[in-house]
DOVEXDREN-863449 format. One record per residue (C-alpha): x, y, z; residue in three letters. Coordinates in steps of 0.001 Angstrom, whole numbers, plus 500000, padded with zeros to 6 digits. Example, Ala and Ser with C-alpha at 12.3 -4.5 7.8 and 13.67 -1.06 7.14 Angstrom:
BEGIN
xx=512300 yy=495500 zz=507800 resn=Ala
xx=513670 yy=498940 zz=507140 resn=Ser
This chain:
BEGIN
xx=353651 yy=531806 zz=240661 resn=Unk
xx=350289 yy=531198 zz=238882 resn=Unk
xx=348586 yy=527450 zz=239272 resn=Unk
xx=350044 yy=526687 zz=235476 resn=Unk
xx=353328 yy=527890 zz=236060 resn=Unk
xx=353534 yy=525430 zz=239462 resn=Unk
xx=352309 yy=522842 zz=237367 resn=Unk
xx=355123 yy=523325 zz=234683 resn=Unk
xx=357984 yy=523579 zz=237212 resn=Unk
xx=356690 yy=520342 zz=238941 resn=Unk
xx=356965 yy=518438 zz=235426 resn=Unk
xx=360293 yy=519830 zz=234949 resn=Unk
xx=361496 yy=518654 zz=238536 resn=Unk
xx=360088 yy=515259 zz=238203 resn=Unk
xx=361568 yy=515283 zz=234503 resn=Unk
xx=365306 yy=516106 zz=235796 resn=Unk
xx=365098 yy=513746 zz=239185 resn=Unk
xx=364173 yy=510914 zz=236952 resn=Unk
xx=366983 yy=512123 zz=234696 resn=Unk
xx=369484 yy=511674 zz=237727 resn=Unk
xx=368247 yy=508539 zz=238974 resn=Unk
xx=368107 yy=506699 zz=235125 resn=Unk
xx=371446 yy=508301 zz=234249 resn=Unk
xx=372861 yy=505774 zz=237213 resn=Unk
xx=370357 yy=503091 zz=236682 resn=Unk
xx=370674 yy=502790 zz=232813 resn=Unk
xx=374288 yy=503186 zz=232512 resn=Unk
xx=374614 yy=500524 zz=235384 resn=Unk
xx=371945 yy=498297 zz=232876 resn=Unk
xx=374292 yy=498920 zz=229984 resn=Unk
xx=377545 yy=497870 zz=231381 resn=Unk
xx=376217 yy=495578 zz=233921 resn=Unk
xx=376672 yy=491915 zz=231886 resn=Unk
xx=379926 yy=493137 zz=230722 resn=Unk
xx=381313 yy=493748 zz=234169 resn=Unk
xx=379501 yy=490524 zz=235434 resn=Unk
xx=381018 yy=488724 zz=232415 resn=Unk
xx=384866 yy=489897 zz=233905 resn=Unk
xx=383849 yy=489035 zz=237763 resn=Unk
xx=382781 yy=485427 zz=236753 resn=Unk
xx=386273 yy=484265 zz=237437 resn=Unk
xx=385792 yy=485220 zz=240918 resn=Unk
xx=383857 yy=484132 zz=243824 resn=Unk
xx=380833 yy=485952 zz=242324 resn=Unk
xx=378644 yy=484221 zz=239722 resn=Unk
xx=375846 yy=486487 zz=239178 resn=Unk
xx=374038 yy=487215 zz=235514 resn=Unk
xx=373266 yy=490684 zz=234615 resn=Unk
xx=370410 yy=489468 zz=232128 resn=Unk
xx=368940 yy=487301 zz=235278 resn=Unk
xx=369334 yy=490124 zz=237521 resn=Unk
xx=367190 yy=492347 zz=234981 resn=Unk
xx=364357 yy=489139 zz=234709 resn=Unk
xx=364189 yy=489102 zz=238364 resn=Unk
xx=364054 yy=492906 zz=238455 resn=Unk
xx=361499 yy=493283 zz=235481 resn=Unk
xx=359342 yy=489774 zz=237325 resn=Unk
xx=359071 yy=491742 zz=240282 resn=Unk
xx=358133 yy=494782 zz=238916 resn=Unk
xx=355300 yy=493226 zz=237159 resn=Unk
xx=353437 yy=491543 zz=239994 resn=Unk
xx=354156 yy=494730 zz=242233 resn=Unk
xx=352231 yy=496699 zz=239872 resn=Unk
xx=349298 yy=495028 zz=241113 resn=Unk
xx=349838 yy=496732 zz=244744 resn=Unk
xx=351627 yy=499789 zz=244360 resn=Unk
xx=348497 yy=502371 zz=243426 resn=Unk
xx=347653 yy=501130 zz=246771 resn=Unk
xx=351214 yy=501893 zz=248502 resn=Unk
xx=350878 yy=505416 zz=246709 resn=Unk
xx=347552 yy=506044 zz=248037 resn=Unk
xx=348743 yy=505348 zz=251748 resn=Unk
xx=351895 yy=507192 zz=251578 resn=Unk
xx=351347 yy=510141 zz=248729 resn=Unk
xx=353134 yy=509910 zz=245154 resn=Unk
xx=356020 yy=512253 zz=246468 resn=Unk
xx=357343 yy=510230 zz=249512 resn=Unk
xx=356808 yy=507002 zz=247441 resn=Unk
xx=359029 yy=508437 zz=244860 resn=Unk
xx=361804 yy=509536 zz=247375 resn=Unk
xx=361741 yy=505660 zz=248994 resn=Unk
xx=362006 yy=504262 zz=245382 resn=Unk
xx=364569 yy=506600 zz=244559 resn=Unk
xx=366643 yy=505087 zz=247732 resn=Unk
xx=366475 yy=501410 zz=246635 resn=Unk
xx=367756 yy=502602 zz=243043 resn=Unk
xx=370974 yy=503921 zz=244725 resn=Unk
xx=371126 yy=500627 zz=247081 resn=Unk
xx=370717 yy=498153 zz=243603 resn=Unk
xx=373635 yy=500230 zz=242075 resn=Unk
xx=375916 yy=500534 zz=245251 resn=Unk
xx=376197 yy=496433 zz=244993 resn=Unk
xx=378499 yy=496631 zz=242101 resn=Unk
xx=381004 yy=498620 zz=244125 resn=Unk
xx=381806 yy=495583 zz=246186 resn=Unk
xx=379875 yy=492770 zz=244391 resn=Unk
xx=378127 yy=489801 zz=246102 resn=Unk
xx=375897 yy=487410 zz=244492 resn=Unk
xx=373209 yy=487192 zz=247231 resn=Unk
xx=373542 yy=490978 zz=247947 resn=Unk
xx=373161 yy=491501 zz=244095 resn=Unk
xx=369736 yy=489294 zz=243381 resn=Unk
xx=368217 yy=490980 zz=246714 resn=Unk
xx=368973 yy=494092 zz=245548 resn=Unk
xx=367392 yy=493184 zz=242121 resn=Unk
xx=364250 yy=491972 zz=243964 resn=Unk
xx=363921 yy=495166 zz=246077 resn=Unk
xx=364591 yy=497218 zz=243298 resn=Unk
xx=361856 yy=495774 zz=240881 resn=Unk
xx=359376 yy=496393 zz=244156 resn=Unk
xx=360514 yy=500055 zz=244264 resn=Unk
xx=360162 yy=500235 zz=240325 resn=Unk
xx=356571 yy=499723 zz=240727 resn=Unk
xx=355908 yy=502119 zz=243084 resn=Unk
xx=358163 yy=504761 zz=241380 resn=Unk
xx=356380 yy=505001 zz=238309 resn=Unk
xx=353177 yy=504117 zz=239155 resn=Unk
xx=353592 yy=507785 zz=241518 resn=Unk
xx=355435 yy=509070 zz=238277 resn=Unk
xx=352068 yy=508932 zz=236235 resn=Unk
xx=349932 yy=510374 zz=239169 resn=Unk
xx=352390 yy=513001 zz=239319 resn=Unk
xx=352321 yy=513772 zz=235506 resn=Unk
xx=348486 yy=513647 zz=235275 resn=Unk
xx=347573 yy=515833 zz=238353 resn=Unk
xx=349827 yy=518122 zz=236714 resn=Unk
xx=348551 yy=518213 zz=233529 resn=Unk
xx=345047 yy=518570 zz=231826 resn=Unk
xx=343828 yy=517487 zz=228195 resn=Unk
xx=345651 yy=520487 zz=226212 resn=Unk
xx=348872 yy=520111 zz=227967 resn=Unk
xx=349050 yy=516323 zz=228891 resn=Unk
xx=350858 yy=515902 zz=225549 resn=Unk
xx=353802 yy=519134 zz=225868 resn=Unk
xx=354392 yy=517535 zz=229620 resn=Unk
xx=354923 yy=513905 zz=228086 resn=Unk
xx=357232 yy=515186 zz=225659 resn=Unk
xx=359185 yy=517451 zz=228441 resn=Unk
xx=359437 yy=514828 zz=231033 resn=Unk
xx=360330 yy=511965 zz=228545 resn=Unk
xx=363306 yy=514662 zz=226739 resn=Unk
xx=364198 yy=515010 zz=230140 resn=Unk
xx=364530 yy=511914 zz=231101 resn=Unk
xx=366522 yy=510451 zz=228093 resn=Unk
xx=369125 yy=512794 zz=228801 resn=Unk
xx=370164 yy=510205 zz=231404 resn=Unk
xx=371228 yy=508038 zz=228366 resn=Unk
xx=374149 yy=510945 zz=227493 resn=Unk
xx=375545 yy=511576 zz=230472 resn=Unk
xx=376399 yy=508337 zz=232193 resn=Unk
xx=377144 yy=506620 zz=228676 resn=Unk
xx=379602 yy=509526 zz=227505 resn=Unk
xx=381439 yy=508984 zz=231266 resn=Unk
xx=381912 yy=504988 zz=230105 resn=Unk
xx=382753 yy=505686 zz=226908 resn=Unk
xx=385799 yy=508338 zz=227768 resn=Unk
xx=386663 yy=506396 zz=230897 resn=Unk
xx=386813 yy=502682 zz=229126 resn=Unk
xx=388275 yy=504057 zz=225904 resn=Unk
xx=390670 yy=501311 zz=224420 resn=Unk
xx=390204 yy=498944 zz=227254 resn=Unk
xx=389316 yy=495046 zz=226855 resn=Unk
xx=389047 yy=494442 zz=230562 resn=Unk
xx=387679 yy=496024 zz=233464 resn=Unk
xx=389526 yy=496405 zz=236166 resn=Unk
xx=388460 yy=496617 zz=239673 resn=Unk
xx=389575 yy=500050 zz=240228 resn=Unk
xx=387478 yy=501006 zz=237072 resn=Unk
xx=384411 yy=499279 zz=238320 resn=Unk
xx=384420 yy=500863 zz=241398 resn=Unk
xx=385054 yy=504536 zz=240652 resn=Unk
xx=382078 yy=504070 zz=237899 resn=Unk
xx=379905 yy=502544 zz=240396 resn=Unk
xx=380530 yy=505080 zz=243121 resn=Unk
xx=379835 yy=508060 zz=240857 resn=Unk
xx=376766 yy=506180 zz=239961 resn=Unk
xx=375353 yy=505872 zz=243209 resn=Unk
xx=375831 yy=509019 zz=244070 resn=Unk
xx=374186 yy=510543 zz=240786 resn=Unk
xx=371328 yy=508554 zz=241991 resn=Unk
xx=371246 yy=509795 zz=245574 resn=Unk
xx=370811 yy=513566 zz=244048 resn=Unk
xx=368146 yy=512593 zz=241717 resn=Unk
xx=366021 yy=511272 zz=244558 resn=Unk
xx=366597 yy=514396 zz=246904 resn=Unk
xx=365530 yy=516403 zz=243849 resn=Unk
xx=361861 yy=514736 zz=244436 resn=Unk
xx=361679 yy=516778 zz=247716 resn=Unk
xx=361533 yy=519907 zz=245500 resn=Unk
xx=357692 yy=518804 zz=243744 resn=Unk
xx=355230 yy=521386 zz=245032 resn=Unk
xx=351834 yy=520019 zz=245997 resn=Unk
xx=348668 yy=521073 zz=244086 resn=Unk
xx=345617 yy=522086 zz=245880 resn=Unk
xx=343013 yy=519530 zz=246288 resn=Unk
xx=340112 yy=521246 zz=243991 resn=Unk
xx=337579 yy=518301 zz=243708 resn=Unk
xx=334108 yy=518877 zz=244790 resn=Unk
xx=332602 yy=517828 zz=247737 resn=Unk
xx=330941 yy=514171 zz=247101 resn=Unk
xx=332906 yy=513496 zz=243969 resn=Unk
xx=334648 yy=510159 zz=245273 resn=Unk
xx=335170 yy=508265 zz=242003 resn=Unk
xx=338684 yy=510157 zz=240813 resn=Unk
xx=342194 yy=509099 zz=241399 resn=Unk
xx=342770 yy=512147 zz=242945 resn=Unk
xx=340271 yy=511251 zz=246005 resn=Unk
xx=342007 yy=507805 zz=246170 resn=Unk
xx=345697 yy=509379 zz=245857 resn=Unk
xx=344348 yy=512265 zz=248648 resn=Unk
xx=345548 yy=512694 zz=251966 resn=Unk
xx=343974 yy=512257 zz=255144 resn=Unk
xx=344778 yy=511333 zz=258755 resn=Unk
xx=342606 yy=508585 zz=259259 resn=Unk
xx=344423 yy=505160 zz=258627 resn=Unk
xx=340992 yy=503902 zz=257871 resn=Unk
xx=340163 yy=505615 zz=255295 resn=Unk
xx=343689 yy=505662 zz=253753 resn=Unk
xx=343181 yy=501658 zz=253863 resn=Unk
xx=339632 yy=502525 zz=252278 resn=Unk
xx=341356 yy=504469 zz=249304 resn=Unk
xx=344295 yy=501680 zz=249234 resn=Unk
xx=341379 yy=498846 zz=248579 resn=Unk
xx=339895 yy=501182 zz=245763 resn=Unk
xx=342544 yy=501767 zz=243943 resn=Unk
xx=343419 yy=498013 zz=244010 resn=Unk
xx=339959 yy=497656 zz=242399 resn=Unk
xx=340140 yy=499709 zz=240299 resn=Unk
xx=343204 yy=498534 zz=238603 resn=Unk
xx=341675 yy=495267 zz=238431 resn=Unk
xx=338496 yy=497195 zz=236594 resn=Unk
xx=340353 yy=498738 zz=234162 resn=Unk
xx=342966 yy=495737 zz=233507 resn=Unk
xx=340058 yy=494162 zz=231524 resn=Unk
xx=338612 yy=497210 zz=229753 resn=Unk
xx=338657 yy=497021 zz=225786 resn=Unk
xx=341301 yy=500011 zz=225769 resn=Unk
xx=343478 yy=499005 zz=227888 resn=Unk
xx=343744 yy=495213 zz=226593 resn=Unk
xx=344116 yy=496646 zz=223215 resn=Unk
xx=347381 yy=499285 zz=224488 resn=Unk
xx=348480 yy=496483 zz=226521 resn=Unk
xx=349899 yy=494756 zz=222971 resn=Unk
xx=351442 yy=497989 zz=222279 resn=Unk
xx=352941 yy=498285 zz=225662 resn=Unk
xx=354263 yy=494541 zz=225496 resn=Unk
xx=356478 yy=495833 zz=222537 resn=Unk
xx=357902 yy=498575 zz=224136 resn=Unk
xx=358915 yy=496062 zz=227330 resn=Unk
xx=360525 yy=493939 zz=224555 resn=Unk
xx=362397 yy=496992 zz=222849 resn=Unk
xx=363633 yy=498191 zz=226186 resn=Unk
xx=365044 yy=495031 zz=227100 resn=Unk
xx=366847 yy=495059 zz=223658 resn=Unk
xx=368105 yy=498686 zz=223671 resn=Unk
xx=369083 yy=498635 zz=227108 resn=Unk
xx=370851 yy=495850 zz=228328 resn=Unk
xx=370897 yy=493217 zz=225051 resn=Unk
xx=372204 yy=495637 zz=222202 resn=Unk
xx=375092 yy=496953 zz=224331 resn=Unk
xx=376262 yy=493710 zz=225013 resn=Unk
xx=376224 yy=492753 zz=221497 resn=Unk
xx=378492 yy=495370 zz=220649 resn=Unk
xx=380794 yy=494877 zz=223503 resn=Unk
xx=381104 yy=491161 zz=222368 resn=Unk
xx=382254 yy=491823 zz=218668 resn=Unk
xx=385935 yy=491528 zz=218785 resn=Unk
xx=386323 yy=493025 zz=215171 resn=Unk
xx=385550 yy=496493 zz=216440 resn=Unk
xx=388935 yy=495759 zz=217986 resn=Unk
xx=390137 yy=497788 zz=221398 resn=Unk
xx=387235 yy=500255 zz=221172 resn=Unk
xx=384595 yy=497376 zz=221627 resn=Unk
xx=383742 yy=498202 zz=225356 resn=Unk
xx=384047 yy=502118 zz=224915 resn=Unk
xx=381352 yy=501595 zz=222176 resn=Unk
xx=379095 yy=500497 zz=224583 resn=Unk
xx=378744 yy=503849 zz=226002 resn=Unk
xx=379142 yy=505299 zz=222448 resn=Unk
xx=376067 yy=503279 zz=221596 resn=Unk
xx=373732 yy=504727 zz=224967 resn=Unk
xx=374692 yy=508337 zz=223692 resn=Unk
xx=373419 yy=507595 zz=220685 resn=Unk
xx=370145 yy=506134 zz=221785 resn=Unk
xx=369873 yy=509034 zz=224351 resn=Unk
xx=370232 yy=511264 zz=221192 resn=Unk
xx=367321 yy=509483 zz=219505 resn=Unk
xx=365311 yy=509564 zz=222402 resn=Unk
xx=365966 yy=513142 zz=223178 resn=Unk
xx=365278 yy=514274 zz=219893 resn=Unk
xx=361649 yy=511976 zz=219649 resn=Unk
xx=360957 yy=513826 zz=223007 resn=Unk
xx=361253 yy=516979 zz=221791 resn=Unk
xx=359906 yy=516785 zz=218545 resn=Unk
xx=356790 yy=514776 zz=218966 resn=Unk
xx=355855 yy=515887 zz=222868 resn=Unk
xx=357111 yy=519490 zz=223092 resn=Unk
xx=355469 yy=520404 zz=219412 resn=Unk
xx=352499 yy=517970 zz=219835 resn=Unk
xx=350018 yy=520983 zz=219636 resn=Unk
xx=351240 yy=521591 zz=216349 resn=Unk
xx=350194 yy=517935 zz=215158 resn=Unk
xx=346518 yy=517924 zz=213935 resn=Unk
xx=346641 yy=514153 zz=212704 resn=Unk
xx=346754 yy=512810 zz=216384 resn=Unk
xx=349142 yy=510083 zz=217579 resn=Unk
xx=349275 yy=507468 zz=214987 resn=Unk
xx=351395 yy=509336 zz=212380 resn=Unk
xx=354051 yy=509431 zz=215202 resn=Unk
xx=353920 yy=505640 zz=216384 resn=Unk
xx=353809 yy=504839 zz=212509 resn=Unk
xx=356896 yy=506710 zz=212247 resn=Unk
xx=358461 yy=504407 zz=215227 resn=Unk
xx=357526 yy=501157 zz=213995 resn=Unk
xx=359045 yy=501962 zz=210617 resn=Unk
xx=362264 yy=503361 zz=211992 resn=Unk
xx=362475 yy=500130 zz=214080 resn=Unk
xx=362039 yy=497790 zz=211395 resn=Unk
xx=364949 yy=499559 zz=209575 resn=Unk
xx=366896 yy=499309 zz=212997 resn=Unk
xx=366023 yy=495536 zz=213060 resn=Unk
xx=366945 yy=495033 zz=209606 resn=Unk
xx=369979 yy=496691 zz=209515 resn=Unk
xx=371197 yy=494766 zz=212986 resn=Unk
xx=370689 yy=491771 zz=211820 resn=Unk
xx=373063 yy=492320 zz=208652 resn=Unk
xx=375500 yy=494178 zz=211269 resn=Unk
xx=375974 yy=492003 zz=214332 resn=Unk
xx=376970 yy=488376 zz=214517 resn=Unk
xx=373829 yy=485906 zz=215397 resn=Unk
xx=375793 yy=484797 zz=218818 resn=Unk
xx=376369 yy=488421 zz=220321 resn=Unk
xx=374132 yy=488244 zz=222777 resn=Unk
xx=374988 yy=484970 zz=224021 resn=Unk
xx=379050 yy=485093 zz=223539 resn=Unk
xx=381580 yy=484309 zz=226383 resn=Unk
xx=383912 yy=486842 zz=227786 resn=Unk
xx=386223 yy=486594 zz=224803 resn=Unk
xx=383659 yy=487439 zz=222680 resn=Unk
xx=382861 yy=486186 zz=219155 resn=Unk
xx=384842 yy=486497 zz=215762 resn=Unk
xx=381823 yy=485726 zz=213554 resn=Unk
xx=380640 yy=487649 zz=211014 resn=Unk
xx=377166 yy=488046 zz=209930 resn=Unk
xx=376375 yy=489539 zz=206493 resn=Unk
xx=378399 yy=492035 zz=206476 resn=Unk
xx=381721 yy=492947 zz=207771 resn=Unk
xx=380397 yy=494769 zz=211278 resn=Unk
xx=380747 yy=498472 zz=211045 resn=Unk
xx=381161 yy=500537 zz=214023 resn=Unk
xx=379152 yy=503531 zz=212092 resn=Unk
xx=376275 yy=501191 zz=211344 resn=Unk
xx=376221 yy=499961 zz=214737 resn=Unk
xx=375522 yy=504055 zz=215959 resn=Unk
xx=373365 yy=504469 zz=213585 resn=Unk
xx=371393 yy=501460 zz=214855 resn=Unk
xx=371164 yy=502897 zz=218519 resn=Unk
xx=370029 yy=506270 zz=217312 resn=Unk
xx=367534 yy=504639 zz=215567 resn=Unk
xx=366369 yy=502723 zz=218260 resn=Unk
xx=366096 yy=505653 zz=220626 resn=Unk
xx=364024 yy=507972 zz=217998 resn=Unk
xx=361622 yy=504877 zz=217573 resn=Unk
xx=361314 yy=504395 zz=221171 resn=Unk
xx=360504 yy=507639 zz=222145 resn=Unk
xx=357846 yy=507947 zz=219676 resn=Unk
xx=355758 yy=505021 zz=221117 resn=Unk
xx=356373 yy=505996 zz=224662 resn=Unk
xx=355442 yy=509480 zz=224420 resn=Unk
xx=352282 yy=508813 zz=222622 resn=Unk
xx=351693 yy=506315 zz=225212 resn=Unk
xx=352107 yy=508707 zz=228200 resn=Unk
xx=349937 yy=511041 zz=226092 resn=Unk
xx=346893 yy=508546 zz=225552 resn=Unk
xx=346887 yy=507199 zz=228843 resn=Unk
xx=346863 yy=510546 zz=230443 resn=Unk
xx=343902 yy=511326 zz=228355 resn=Unk
xx=341741 yy=508504 zz=228276 resn=Unk
xx=342574 yy=507579 zz=232151 resn=Unk
xx=343122 yy=511356 zz=233813 resn=Unk
xx=340870 yy=510437 zz=236685 resn=Unk
xx=342411 yy=507111 zz=237143 resn=Unk
xx=346078 yy=507665 zz=236511 resn=Unk
xx=347804 yy=505612 zz=239078 resn=Unk
xx=345985 yy=502558 zz=238335 resn=Unk
xx=346119 yy=503040 zz=234888 resn=Unk
xx=349938 yy=503884 zz=234549 resn=Unk
xx=350412 yy=500868 zz=237019 resn=Unk
xx=348833 yy=498381 zz=234245 resn=Unk
xx=350821 yy=500389 zz=231624 resn=Unk
xx=354130 yy=499580 zz=234053 resn=Unk
xx=353061 yy=495994 zz=234550 resn=Unk
xx=352640 yy=494854 zz=231181 resn=Unk
xx=355628 yy=496635 zz=229962 resn=Unk
xx=357619 yy=494918 zz=232531 resn=Unk
xx=356693 yy=491470 zz=232506 resn=Unk
xx=357258 yy=491587 zz=228540 resn=Unk
xx=361002 yy=493038 zz=229545 resn=Unk
xx=361568 yy=490332 zz=232285 resn=Unk
xx=360441 yy=487744 zz=229617 resn=Unk
xx=362625 yy=488942 zz=226881 resn=Unk
xx=365896 yy=489264 zz=229778 resn=Unk
xx=364850 yy=485821 zz=230741 resn=Unk
xx=365165 yy=484467 zz=226678 resn=Unk
xx=367874 yy=486661 zz=226014 resn=Unk
xx=370406 yy=484421 zz=227695 resn=Unk
xx=369472 yy=481765 zz=225388 resn=Unk
xx=368388 yy=483242 zz=221898 resn=Unk
xx=370115 yy=484127 zz=219269 resn=Unk
xx=370163 yy=487483 zz=217337 resn=Unk
xx=367958 yy=486850 zz=214618 resn=Unk
xx=364914 yy=485453 zz=217184 resn=Unk
xx=364897 yy=488530 zz=219495 resn=Unk
xx=364864 yy=490314 zz=216481 resn=Unk
xx=361880 yy=488352 zz=214964 resn=Unk
xx=359952 yy=488163 zz=218366 resn=Unk
xx=360282 yy=492314 zz=218304 resn=Unk
xx=359167 yy=492647 zz=214392 resn=Unk
xx=355869 yy=490550 zz=215103 resn=Unk
xx=354878 yy=492097 zz=218477 resn=Unk
xx=355814 yy=495276 zz=217215 resn=Unk
xx=352966 yy=495110 zz=214004 resn=Unk
xx=350353 yy=493707 zz=216086 resn=Unk
xx=351334 yy=496573 zz=218753 resn=Unk
xx=350694 yy=499440 zz=216400 resn=Unk
xx=347452 yy=498167 zz=214958 resn=Unk
xx=346136 yy=498262 zz=217931 resn=Unk
xx=347602 yy=501707 zz=219217 resn=Unk
xx=345480 yy=502813 zz=215909 resn=Unk
xx=342731 yy=501152 zz=216852 resn=Unk
xx=342452 yy=503097 zz=220365 resn=Unk
xx=343663 yy=506383 zz=219009 resn=Unk
xx=340583 yy=506264 zz=216518 resn=Unk
xx=338127 yy=505677 zz=219357 resn=Unk
xx=339778 yy=508388 zz=221242 resn=Unk
xx=339247 yy=510767 zz=218599 resn=Unk
xx=335889 yy=509838 zz=217838 resn=Unk
xx=334984 yy=510550 zz=221563 resn=Unk
xx=336503 yy=514097 zz=221043 resn=Unk
xx=334503 yy=514594 zz=217982 resn=Unk
xx=331229 yy=513569 zz=219673 resn=Unk
xx=332214 yy=516367 zz=222226 resn=Unk
xx=333154 yy=519001 zz=219935 resn=Unk
xx=337120 yy=519210 zz=220860 resn=Unk
xx=339828 yy=520178 zz=218705 resn=Unk
xx=341687 yy=516699 zz=217900 resn=Unk
xx=344849 yy=518253 zz=217418 resn=Unk
xx=344854 yy=519423 zz=221055 resn=Unk
xx=345773 yy=515920 zz=222284 resn=Unk
């Protein structure tokens, strides 16, 4: 197999592995609060929102050290170990205990930081200036198939049910645990790239993350990776992109946890309210996959750069927020186990709710494919620290959003996303214009990014 073929193979395996792991984890996130609400009459007293807040809070802090950890053990082994912790978190729901639930939340936060830092490094190592857009799209589209399969099972298995029994819960989470473990094992299929770095070139991340039998050299690279993360954090481009990244963190919280909870709480949806959570996840996945395919795989034909894609993303999201505001009761995110009988500005419509799910997924893919692409382009030699900063900002904002989701009415959550999304779009435009100017100065074709 040629070098280019090996790199494409690695990208596909990377995407498929993440697809399996996040088929399990995202399905778990979509139904966690609903399942926990049914458990709170027992000895279990956890909160799905609080758990997710812990996960993303720990994830954000762990991103400060994740480049160092990846430098010591390597990206492939880092992803394998992280995948095991994802599986353990999901397995907690088979026989829930409050202490195990929150302990697993802390552990998976650390694992997630390492997993996504290693993913960014692997994506960049197997891409170049001309293929980073394509490879980002391939990875993102494969990853988002995760929203289809798990949610399809939940939709079919829970159709017509208003209460989730112990048997239903165990069956779902045993299956999700096995799926997560399959994705973890697939990481072993990723083939290592040969080191082509010139002697004496010690500034690149390839050296920082290179293998060495010397424990001292590994520690030096770990320290260098940490310092590089701190340095990059205060660059103009990274600070500007952090606003856009913050928006993706808020949206991630909304579509992966809050919106499904809202749908499941609307009593006017009848006995379909629980199964509609799974159907919503499917429509989000369709939007994510469509966006990844169009804006990633077809990026070579886009001669206008990344800004039009991000503009489409914010436009689509604003439409979704407007429709959700009119369709969903204001108290839906914080409704009790009995749900809510309130009505917003229109009679709750299942069709409108599913349309909004699709728009949320499509808009999210617009932002994330372009962020992955521009980070890989701007920081091709500092990929691990750059992606660690990306996940740090995204996850800390997701943690904050999960925390206030316990208390804020729907209208305030939507307003926060509108404001941050507006400014995040402007800051992305600023960075993209700078990248285009840099390419023009080098005589490169803007359409190749």
